[in-house]
C-alpha atoms as one frame of an Amber mdcrd trajectory, in Angstrom:
protein
-142.430 -61.127 111.629-142.132 -58.476 108.747-145.275 -56.017 109.502-144.384
 -55.974 113.055-140.785 -54.861 112.485-142.102 -51.339 112.414-143.321 -51.568
 116.071-141.410 -49.692 118.610-142.652 -47.556 121.548-141.721 -44.309 119.903
-143.056 -45.282 116.706-146.294 -43.356 116.159-148.282 -43.358 112.936-147.636
 -39.412 112.888-144.052 -40.145 112.082-144.949 -42.177 109.324-147.211 -39.516
 107.791-144.265 -37.000 108.199-141.849 -39.588 106.694-144.141 -39.956 103.690
-144.262 -36.395 103.046-140.372 -35.997 103.370-140.125 -38.929 100.867-142.619
 -37.460  98.487-140.957 -33.920  98.769-137.474 -35.119  98.038-138.668 -37.060
  94.879-140.326 -33.650  93.657-136.915 -32.003  94.229-135.588 -34.983  92.003
-137.819 -33.647  89.089-135.892 -30.142  88.923-133.388 -31.538  86.491-136.127
 -32.747  84.089-137.819 -29.325  84.258-134.309 -27.417  83.874-133.593 -29.403
  80.742-137.054 -28.712  79.152-136.585 -24.806  80.138-133.319 -24.608  78.596
-135.111 -26.231  75.341-137.614 -24.156  75.331-135.512 -20.820  75.567-132.731
 -22.112  73.075-135.352 -23.460  70.514-138.050 -20.740  71.124-140.503 -23.264
  71.789-143.397 -22.943  74.017-143.095 -24.697  77.596-145.144 -27.684  77.537
-148.469 -27.491  79.461-149.348 -31.124  79.731-147.971 -34.531  80.819-148.041
 -35.699  77.429-146.079 -32.933  76.102-143.780 -33.047  78.642-143.009 -36.734
  78.118-142.328 -35.893  74.264-140.490 -32.604  74.532-137.191 -33.986  74.848
-135.323 -37.083  73.586-137.298 -40.306  74.969-134.108 -41.802  76.527-133.111
 -38.463  78.132-136.474 -37.804  79.296-136.739 -41.442  80.814-133.393 -40.842
  82.631-134.258 -37.636  84.047-137.938 -38.937  85.205-136.193 -41.821  86.985
-133.447 -39.841  88.713-136.494 -38.316  90.912-137.076 -42.038  92.357-133.418
 -42.054  93.412-133.889 -38.793  95.360-137.142 -40.420  97.067-135.448 -43.489
  97.700-132.507 -41.912  99.318-134.738 -39.602 101.507-136.715 -42.862 102.573
-133.350 -44.515 103.489-132.633 -41.569 105.748-136.179 -41.223 107.307-135.877
 -44.979 108.500-132.465 -44.967 109.808-132.435 -41.509 111.344-136.082 -40.393
 112.194-137.346 -43.935 113.058-134.042 -45.029 114.434-134.297 -48.285 112.627
-132.134 -50.692 110.438-133.249 -50.271 106.807-133.311 -54.122 106.559-136.373
 -54.051 108.898-138.656 -52.383 105.959-136.875 -55.119 103.458-137.464 -58.342
 104.981-137.839 -60.403 108.047-134.854 -62.509 106.977-131.469 -61.926 108.410
-130.328 -60.758 105.225-132.004 -59.896 101.944-132.643 -63.100  99.902-131.498
 -62.030  96.358-132.388 -65.753  95.194-136.204 -64.757  95.965-135.752 -61.442
  93.780-134.061 -62.986  90.952-136.666 -65.955  90.723-139.492 -63.458  90.868
-138.025 -61.326  88.400-137.450 -64.160  85.915-140.847 -66.118  86.283-142.441
 -62.812  85.400-139.897 -61.745  82.700-140.558 -65.003  80.818-144.386 -64.577
  81.179-144.454 -61.026  79.920-142.077 -62.015  76.930-144.570 -64.992  76.236
-147.912 -62.825  76.407-146.168 -59.890  74.465-145.094 -62.021  71.538-148.375
 -64.113  71.500-150.296 -60.758  71.262-148.045 -59.286  68.435-148.319 -62.577
  66.352-152.214 -62.931  67.195-152.818 -59.191  66.225-149.840 -58.043  63.939
-151.754 -54.962  62.699-151.906 -53.561  66.138-147.853 -53.203  66.317-145.116
 -51.804  64.078-141.863 -53.172  64.418-139.819 -50.127  66.282-136.277 -51.454
  66.615-133.264 -49.279  66.096-129.901 -50.502  67.548-128.301 -47.466  68.977
-131.553 -45.859  70.490-132.562 -49.076  72.017-128.962 -49.991  73.468-129.207
 -46.528  75.005-132.624 -47.224  76.471-131.523 -50.653  77.729-128.605 -49.286
  79.681-130.861 -46.334  81.356-133.759 -48.808  81.879-131.609 -51.443  83.191
-129.813 -49.118  85.572-132.578 -47.123  86.640-135.845 -48.881  86.500-135.054
 -50.894  89.547-134.471 -47.903  91.509-137.994 -46.478  90.384-139.688 -49.978
  91.156-137.813 -50.492  94.397-138.531 -47.089  95.599-142.528 -47.904  95.120
-142.175 -51.118  96.818-140.188 -49.637  99.752-142.660 -46.758 100.119-145.770
 -48.873  99.900-145.230 -52.552 100.698-142.375 -51.669 103.221-142.649 -48.437
 104.785-146.547 -47.601 104.707-147.313 -51.132 105.150-145.745 -51.412 108.603
-147.164 -47.652 109.117-150.922 -48.753 108.773-150.256 -51.820 110.588-148.745
 -49.719 113.413-151.946 -47.692 113.355-154.651 -50.725 112.832-152.904 -53.362
 114.858-153.985 -55.790 112.292-152.906 -56.877 108.671-155.777 -56.387 106.519
-156.129 -52.587 106.850-152.318 -52.267 105.655-152.964 -54.403 102.671-156.231
 -52.585 101.629-154.821 -49.331 102.240-151.559 -49.502 100.741-153.334 -51.471
  97.754-156.017 -48.547  97.069-153.095 -45.534  97.308-150.878 -47.433  95.248
-153.605 -48.070  92.456-154.810 -44.365  92.888-151.196 -43.248  92.272-151.794
 -44.299  88.595-155.061 -42.380  88.121-153.155 -39.518  86.365-151.566 -41.978
  83.745-152.615 -41.509  80.278-153.703 -45.105  80.107-156.350 -44.382  82.249
-157.777 -41.359  80.062-157.660 -43.495  77.008-159.043 -47.013  78.411-161.145
 -45.731  81.053-161.461 -46.110  84.596-161.862 -49.990  84.360-158.096 -50.148
  84.061-157.722 -49.073  87.571-159.071 -52.651  88.456-155.930 -53.893  87.127
-153.767 -51.219  89.305-155.456 -51.682  92.436-155.328 -55.600  91.909-151.658
 -55.347  91.113-151.214 -53.488  94.459-153.083 -56.439  96.236-151.122 -58.707
  94.816-147.682 -57.297  95.721-149.030 -56.619  99.313-149.957 -60.372  99.634
-146.640 -61.304  98.286-144.895 -59.194 100.911-147.282 -60.583 103.943-147.126
 -64.046 102.903-143.468 -64.126 102.337-142.410 -61.799 105.391-140.524 -59.633
 103.101-140.401 -57.420  99.839-137.920 -59.589  97.966-140.653 -61.234  95.673
-142.491 -57.916  95.073-139.201 -56.227  94.190-138.325 -58.729  91.655-141.849
 -58.849  90.128-142.185 -55.008  89.924-138.610 -54.588  88.507-139.618 -57.216
  85.667-142.739 -55.595  85.056-141.680 -52.284  84.420-138.376 -52.872  82.779
-139.507 -55.560  80.250-142.566 -53.336  79.703-140.074 -50.629  78.704-137.953
 -52.798  76.822-140.495 -54.399  74.815-143.541 -52.396  73.953-144.326 -48.729
  73.816-146.998 -46.316  72.385-148.112 -42.837  72.211-150.421 -43.017  74.993
-148.341 -44.869  77.781-146.806 -43.215  80.623-143.394 -44.180  79.437-142.774
 -43.710  75.874-139.426 -45.424  75.039-137.450 -46.959  71.979-138.842 -50.177
  72.719-138.766 -52.908  70.143-142.449 -52.815  69.304-144.937 -49.946  69.030
-148.600 -50.499  69.667-150.680 -48.488  67.307-153.815 -49.936  68.233-156.770
 -47.838  69.200-156.515 -48.117  73.326-159.662 -49.929  74.729-159.908 -52.058
  77.801-162.825 -54.157  78.920-162.920 -57.238  80.846-159.855 -58.714  79.767
-158.326 -56.364  82.466-159.745 -59.001  85.003-157.586 -61.693  83.437-154.126
 -60.996  85.261-155.983 -59.784  88.382-158.038 -63.045  88.825-156.356 -65.462
  87.023-152.589 -64.732  86.469-151.803 -63.528  89.823-153.538 -65.977  91.501
-151.543 -68.644  89.693-148.281 -66.928  90.423-149.386 -66.820  94.160-149.797
 -70.543  94.155-146.443 -71.368  92.654-144.831 -69.131  95.189-146.404 -70.585
  97.907-145.662 -74.185  96.583-142.035 -73.108  96.245-141.739 -71.257  99.599
-144.043 -73.139 101.654-146.647 -70.607 102.598-149.178 -71.527 105.385-151.620
 -69.714 107.666-152.920 -67.508 104.936-155.731 -66.064 106.865-153.447 -65.136
 109.777-150.829 -63.617 107.806-153.099 -61.575 105.607-155.869 -60.612 108.170
-154.476 -61.359 111.588-154.616 -59.244 114.520-151.035 -57.760 115.629-150.440
 -58.773 119.253-148.142 -57.801 121.934-146.383 -61.283 121.850-145.820 -60.705
 117.785-144.085 -57.462 118.298-141.919 -58.602 121.128-140.987 -61.431 118.739
-139.480 -59.122 116.292-137.114 -57.245 118.853-134.198 -59.867 117.979-133.840
 -58.158 114.527-133.089 -54.892 116.107
């Protein structure tokens, strides 16, 4: 069972706190190349060093900025790997899946289904509100974006999934000995991580319902499917297709996407639609395809000694 795979006699919760700090610290080291590049331009061009997140995001070429930002997630993922393998002394597979090996077909299916839906939703919005968009396609910048995004966005999204739905999910399970607490905590922390995004400033705190709701959705995927494969595929699709299709002056990633949203950003009850309609529909599809049962036990059940012992065969 996936969440129980983090249980060992010497695996205490303080180790997860320390491991999370090491991972975060490594990711911050990974931001040094971006800061160096900005400093070099500041000196060479005689321009003031940017003082806000929005200024940082627009100071350099957008493709180069995206590349440098995504590098930091590679540092974090590498650090997490060594934390799990060397500090917790566990195979990295145990924070990935309860299966004997990673199920790439699950990752691909989740990626494709959300990519198709994202494309449909985006095109529908574009054709129903054409005044809110401008066609932003430029071949060479887009091709560079495509290469950078395809190679590095999956690293960013995988890092977040391994930290939240893998490592911390098992860590909070180790602390609480149940499944609902890890689901709630990782979802709230994941949503809270986005509070500094410029979208929140523009749209208001109601958008946090979407971020926290997405955290719950991804957490439910991991718990019900006993692994990260579905959440890895969904998250990679969500960020990659978003970066390639639509950009704006107020989004956290400003890219050379196909379309640019020039509307006045507002958010109302429409942010509830994906959380309370689309995500439940996706859960239904996944549950039918993969034969999920025992929802109450898998999402809220207690973690017993018998459950823990049953995971030892994977170590």
